[in-house]
C-alpha angles and dihedrals in degrees: 000000000000089000091055092048091050090050092049091048091051090049092051091049091051091050092048094048092047091050092047093049092052095046095045089057095041099044106012128252096271096050097045116094130207088238091058091049091050092049093052092044091049093236134108123270091241088057090057091048091047092054100040111014097215140016088252091054088052091052091050089049088059089052090052090055089064091056098051094089096056092046091053092047098048092100094046102052097066089055088063094057094095091059099044139056112245096249092048095049095046089050089050092051093051094043090051090053092048091052092049090049093052091046090056098042129023122234089253093052091050088059089059091047093054092046092050094050092046095050103034116121090208107101091206095060100076095046091048091049094048092047091050097050099037107032101073095038093047091050092049094050091046092051091052094048092048089053090054091048090054091051093048095246097112131049117263090203091082128073102239092195091062092040092052092054091046087057092049090053090049090052091050092053091054091044091053089051088054092050094048100037102064093186091060112105122219089242089060089050092055092045093052091050091048091052093052094045088055092047094049099042104035095085091057101044112105129208098030 
């Protein structure tokens, strides 16, 4: 019975998040109410509050959906190191995360996410947001770079933990450009990220 309840709960969450995503794009985050989300999801408003607490928490839950892929793949990327050059594999890791992120949230919805984080009066919102979007990606890049260090293909003179999070910050800057600059194509986003990965990592790659 507990398995059935868990399945039903997951289904309700999926319905609520789908409804919220649609309404945030259609009406904007500020103008969408929990009651409207509940009505579209065919659940009660107290159910939405019970699952997410606040509308902001629901928005951050949508952001977290976009990071699930990279968290699941953290253990797989280092295994690919033998078949890829360091710059190519790190670019692949970041590009994979970008694609997952855009699959979970549309470009328009990301605009609402950024606006909410920037204007929230809750001091915990920005740290939670940054941890959500950077934690999994940073850990995946770090795991890959450590694998290259072990195989002698990447300098051990650099702290790959710090370097990984520098790369995540770089990716976020390009992603924000993509959100704000509507004429920017996703292919241009990937190309800009690839160029900067090459620029940042090239001095530390060994055996070129």
